C-alpha positions in Angstrom: 11.5 -72.6 107.1 12.6 -69.2 108.4 13.0 -66.1 106.1 16.8 -66.2 106.6 17.0 -69.8 105.4 14.7 -69.1 102.5 16.8 -66.1 101.5 20.0 -68.1 101.7 18.5 -70.9 99.6 17.4 -68.4 96.9 20.9 -66.9 96.7 22.5 -70.4 96.8 20.4 -71.5 93.8 21.0 -68.4 91.8 24.8 -68.5 92.4 24.7 -72.3 91.6 22.9 -71.7 88.4 25.4 -69.2 87.0 28.5 -71.1 88.2 27.2 -74.4 87.0 26.4 -73.0 83.6 29.9 -71.8 83.0 31.5 -74.9 84.5 29.6 -77.1 82.0 30.4 -74.6 79.2 34.1 -75.0 79.9 33.8 -78.8 80.1 32.1 -79.0 76.7 34.6 -76.6 75.1 37.6 -78.5 76.5 36.2 -81.9 75.6 35.3 -81.0 72.1 38.6 -79.3 71.2 40.8 -81.9 73.0 39.0 -84.6 71.1 39.3 -82.9 67.7 42.5 -80.9 67.7 45.3 -82.7 65.8 47.8 -82.2 68.7 45.5 -84.0 71.2 42.9 -86.1 69.5 45.1 -89.2 69.1 46.0 -89.4 72.8 42.7 -88.1 74.3 42.0 -91.7 75.6 45.2 -91.6 77.7 44.6 -88.1 78.8 41.1 -88.8 80.0 42.2 -92.0 81.7 44.9 -90.1 83.5 42.5 -87.4 84.7 40.0 -90.0 85.8 42.7 -91.9 87.7 43.6 -88.7 89.5 39.9 -88.2 90.2 40.0 -91.5 92.2 42.7 -90.2 94.5 41.0 -86.8 94.9 37.5 -88.4 95.5 39.0 -90.2 98.5 40.1 -86.8 100.0 37.2 -84.7 98.7 34.5 -86.2 100.9 36.6 -85.8 104.1 37.5 -82.2 103.2 33.8 -81.4 102.8 33.0 -82.8 106.3 36.0 -81.2 107.9 35.7 -77.6 106.8 33.0 -75.0 106.4 31.2 -75.8 103.1 30.6 -72.1 102.5 34.2 -71.1 102.8 35.4 -74.2 100.8 33.2 -73.1 97.9 34.5 -69.5 98.0 38.2 -70.6 98.0 37.9 -73.3 95.3 35.9 -71.2 92.9 38.2 -68.2 93.3 41.4 -70.2 92.9 40.1 -71.8 89.6 39.0 -68.4 88.3 42.5 -67.1 88.7 44.1 -70.1 87.2 41.7 -70.0 84.2 42.5 -66.3 83.5 46.2 -67.1 83.6 45.9 -70.0 81.2 43.6 -68.1 78.8 46.1 -65.3 78.5 48.9 -67.8 77.7 46.7 -69.6 75.1 45.7 -66.3 73.3 49.2 -65.1 73.0 50.8 -68.4 72.1 48.5 -70.4 69.9 50.9 -73.3 69.6 50.5 -73.9 73.4 46.7 -73.7 73.3 46.1 -77.5 73.3 48.4 -78.0 76.3 46.8 -75.0 78.0 43.5 -76.7 77.7 44.9 -79.9 79.2 46.4 -77.8 82.0 43.0 -76.1 82.7 40.9 -79.3 82.3 42.6 -81.2 85.2 41.8 -78.6 87.9 38.3 -78.1 86.5 37.7 -81.7 87.2 39.0 -81.3 90.8 36.8 -78.2 91.2 33.7 -80.3 90.2 34.5 -83.0 92.7 34.5 -80.3 95.5 31.8 -78.0 94.1 28.8 -80.4 93.7 29.1 -82.4 97.0 29.7 -79.1 98.9 26.5 -77.6 97.4 24.4 -80.6 98.4 26.0 -80.8 101.9 25.5 -77.1 102.5 21.9 -77.3 101.4 21.3 -80.3 103.6 22.7 -78.5 106.6 20.3 -75.6 106.0 16.9 -77.3 105.9 15.0 -79.9 108.0 14.4 -83.4 106.6 10.9 -82.7 105.3 12.5 -80.2 102.9 15.2 -82.6 101.5 13.2 -83.7 98.4 12.2 -80.2 97.5 15.8 -79.0 98.0 17.2 -81.7 95.7 14.5 -80.9 93.1 15.4 -77.2 93.3 19.1 -77.9 92.9 18.4 -80.3 90.1 16.3 -77.8 88.2 19.0 -75.1 88.6 21.8 -77.5 87.7 20.0 -78.8 84.6 18.9 -75.4 83.4 22.7 -74.7 83.6 23.5 -77.8 81.6 20.9 -77.0 79.0 22.1 -73.4 78.8 25.7 -74.4 78.5 25.0 -76.8 75.7 23.1 -74.1 73.7 25.7 -71.4 74.5 28.6 -73.6 73.4 26.7 -74.5 70.2 26.4 -70.8 69.4 30.1 -70.2 70.2 31.3 -73.0 68.0 29.1 -71.7 65.1 30.0 -68.0 65.4 33.7 -68.2 66.6 36.1 -70.4 64.7 39.3 -69.9 66.7 39.6 -72.1 69.7 41.4 -69.4 71.6 38.5 -67.0 71.1 36.0 -69.6 72.3 38.2 -70.1 75.4 38.4 -66.3 76.0 34.6 -65.9 75.9 34.1 -68.9 78.1 36.6 -67.5 80.6 34.9 -64.2 80.8 31.6 -65.9 81.6 33.2 -68.1 84.2 34.9 -65.2 86.0 31.6 -63.2 86.1 29.8 -66.3 87.5 32.6 -66.8 90.1 32.1 -63.2 91.3 28.4 -63.8 91.7 29.1 -67.0 93.6 31.6 -65.5 96.0 29.5 -62.4 96.8 26.4 -64.6 97.4 28.3 -67.0 99.7 30.0 -64.1 101.6 27.1 -61.8 102.2 23.8 -63.7 101.8 24.1 -67.4 102.4 23.6 -68.8 105.9 25.4 -72.0 107.0 24.1 -74.2 109.9 27.1 -76.6 109.9 29.8 -76.3 112.5 32.9 -78.3 111.3 35.0 -80.2 113.9 37.5 -78.0 115.7 40.1 -80.7 116.0 40.3 -83.7 113.7 43.3 -85.9 114.1 42.1 -88.9 112.0 43.5 -89.2 108.5 41.6 -89.8 105.3 41.6 -93.6 105.6 40.3 -93.5 109.2 37.6 -91.0 108.3 36.5 -93.1 105.3 36.3 -96.1 107.6 33.5 -94.3 109.4 31.5 -94.2 106.1 32.3 -97.8 105.4 31.2 -98.9 108.8 28.0 -97.0 108.4 27.3 -98.6 105.0 28.2 -102.1 106.4 25.4 -101.6 108.9 23.0 -100.7 106.1 23.7 -103.2 103.2 20.8 -102.2 101.1 21.9 -98.6 101.3 25.3 -99.7 100.1 23.9 -101.6 97.1 21.4 -98.8 96.3 24.2 -96.2 96.4 26.4 -98.1 94.0 23.7 -99.2 91.5 21.8 -95.9 91.4 25.1 -94.1 90.7 25.5 -96.1 87.4 23.4 -93.8 85.4 25.7 -91.0 86.5 28.7 -93.1 85.6 27.4 -93.7 82.1 26.5 -90.0 81.8 30.1 -88.9 82.6 31.5 -91.5 80.1 29.0 -90.3 77.5 29.4 -86.5 77.8 33.2 -86.5 78.2 34.4 -89.5 76.3 32.0 -91.7 74.4 29.7 -89.2 72.6 32.3 -86.8 71.1 33.9 -89.8 69.4 30.5 -91.3 68.5 29.4 -88.0 66.9 32.7 -87.4 65.1 33.5 -90.9 63.9 30.2 -92.8 63.6 27.7 -90.1 62.8 30.4 -88.0 61.0 28.8 -84.7 61.9 29.9 -81.4 63.5 30.6 -80.3 67.1 27.4 -78.3 67.1 25.4 -81.6 67.1 27.4 -82.8 70.1 26.9 -79.6 72.1 23.2 -79.3 71.0 22.6 -82.9 72.2 24.1 -81.8 75.6 21.6 -79.0 75.7 18.8 -81.4 75.0 20.2 -83.6 77.8 19.8 -80.7 80.2 16.3 -80.0 78.9 15.3 -83.6 79.7 16.7 -83.3 83.3 14.7 -80.0 83.8 11.6 -81.7 82.6 11.9 -84.6 85.1 12.7 -82.3 88.0 9.5 -80.3 87.3 7.5 -83.6 87.1 9.0 -84.8 90.4 8.1 -81.4 91.9 4.4 -82.2 91.1 4.2 -85.9 91.6 6.8 -86.5 94.3 9.6 -89.1 94.8 7.8 -92.0 96.3 9.1 -95.6 96.1 12.5 -94.5 95.0 14.4 -97.8 94.7 11.7 -99.2 92.3 11.8 -96.0 90.2 15.6 -96.2 90.0 15.3 -99.8 88.9 12.9 -98.9 86.1 15.2 -96.1 84.9 18.2 -98.4 84.8 16.5 -100.9 82.6 14.9 -98.4 80.3 18.0 -96.4 79.7 20.1 -99.6 79.4 17.9 -100.8 76.5 17.9 -97.3 74.9 21.7 -97.2 74.8 21.9 -100.6 73.1 19.4 -99.4 70.5 21.4 -96.2 69.8 24.6 -98.2 69.5 23.2 -100.7 67.1 21.1 -98.2 65.0 23.1 -95.0 65.1 21.4 -91.8 63.6 21.5 -88.1 64.4 17.7 -88.0 65.0 17.8 -91.0 67.4 20.8 -89.5 69.2 19.0 -86.2 69.8 15.8 -87.9 70.9 17.5 -90.3 73.3 19.8 -87.6 74.8 16.7 -85.8 76.0 15.5 -89.1 77.5 18.9 -89.8 79.0 18.9 -86.3 80.6 15.4 -87.1 81.9 16.6 -90.3 83.5 19.8 -88.9 84.9 18.1 -85.9 86.5 15.4 -88.1 88.0 17.9 -90.6 89.3 20.0 -87.9 90.9 17.2 -86.2 92.7 15.8 -89.5 94.0 19.1 -91.0 95.0 20.2 -87.9 97.0 16.8 -87.6 98.6 16.9 -91.2 99.7 20.5 -90.8 101.0 19.8 -87.5 102.8 17.0 -89.2 104.8 19.3 -92.1 105.9 22.8 -90.6 106.2 23.6 -88.0 109.0 24.9 -84.7 107.8 28.2 -85.1 109.6 28.8 -88.3 107.5 27.2 -87.2 104.2 30.5 -85.9 102.6 32.3 -89.1 103.4 29.5 -91.4 102.2 29.1 -89.5 99.0 32.9 -89.4 98.6 33.0 -93.2 98.9 30.4 -93.6 96.2 32.3 -91.0 94.1 35.5 -92.9 94.5 33.9 -96.3 93.6 32.3 -94.6 90.6 35.7 -93.2 89.5 37.4 -96.6 90.0 34.8 -98.3 87.6 35.3 -95.5 85.1 39.1 -96.1 85.1 38.5 -99.8 84.4 36.0 -99.1 81.6 38.1 -96.3 79.9 41.2 -98.5 80.2 39.4 -101.3 78.3 38.1 -98.9 75.7 41.6 -97.3 75.2 43.5 -100.6 75.0 41.1 -101.8 72.3 41.2 -98.4 70.6 37.4 -98.5 70.2 36.8 -94.8 70.1 39.5 -94.1 67.4 38.0 -96.4 64.8 34.9 -95.4 62.7 33.8 -99.1 62.7 34.0 -99.6 66.5 33.2 -96.2 68.0 29.6 -97.4 68.5 30.6 -100.3 70.8 31.2 -98.1 73.9 27.5 -96.9 73.6 26.4 -100.6 73.6 28.6 -101.4 76.6 27.1 -98.5 78.5 23.7 -100.0 78.0 24.9 -103.4 79.2 26.4 -101.8 82.4 23.0 -100.3 83.2 21.1 -103.5 82.6 23.5 -105.4 84.9 23.1 -102.7 87.6 19.4 -103.0 87.3 19.5 -106.7 87.9 21.7 -106.3 91.0 19.3 -103.7 92.4 16.4 -106.0 91.7 18.0 -108.8 93.7 18.8 -106.3 96.5 15.1 -105.3 96.6 14.0 -108.9 96.7 16.4 -110.2 99.4 18.0 -107.4 101.4 14.9 -105.3 101.6 12.9 -108.3 102.7 15.3 -108.8 105.7 14.6 -105.2 106.7 18.1 -104.0 105.8 17.0 -100.8 104.1 
């Protein structure tokens, strides 16, 4: 690895750490207030379902955008645009408190769009900068930075909710931190980060045609297809948990405060940092089997939490869930990086993202139609369902290991 690439990676990780911290901070603030404010709590199910449905449309485009343009410039533009939008919305929310819940909705939607561009672009940019023997270490570095950010955002939001009562003031502080992080990100990308990816000069194919390239590649590698879908289930459950299931579970089943919710998210990040450090020391060998074990262990843990809810068990298991999610993400991406060419990586990850979003739409629709999260007697059921989803995914991956892998389809 040359000194130029090493310097670029250091700056990329530093910028990613700051930006990711403030993105997660905004997510936690928006989720908690939208799920607890009288104006929005009763229709949060519909709101989150709508945002997730829009995410399906955007995921189909996001992967092709990442492969079509410079990842470095794409990050600079998207981060800058959202920073401007966030400042505008925050000013409106401060001076018109009655509009604040709707301002948060207005800001939450593009934040979700930013996330679908931001994370795949970081991984694709990193993959283009290093040789294959560095993929595992690169993913571990990104995971450590990302989960330190998740842990920090959980603890920062806990302090904000304790010390500042007005939602508008919490939003204002969060906005200042995000804008500062965006400045660091843009300067780092502009001056210090080297990019080794040359986007196509002329691309006439549309989104569907370009996604067909990814599907054609996955059809030729059936085990890779099954592995990509099943290993993503831990991430699916994580998103359902952090943004939908856990706020209602903490509020309606455990009947405790928002600080417990945000503190549990901090513990989630701490668990992910821990597993990344362990992977750094012990490596990422035999990835499909490790993913299978995580799916089964986490699945059973969710079922136990849903059937025996308690604050102490929640905090302990959130650390373990972070451990499992962080480990699965590092191993999944390392496995894919070694098997998917860089010019296809955005589209392949975009396909898995879109499939993941489609499943989330089905699950959230079912939860919303049955009103599970609104009732104190049923808000634990989504936690149990999450566990069942992971157990089923583990069984599917087990059969793929036994039959597809035996045929040499890895």
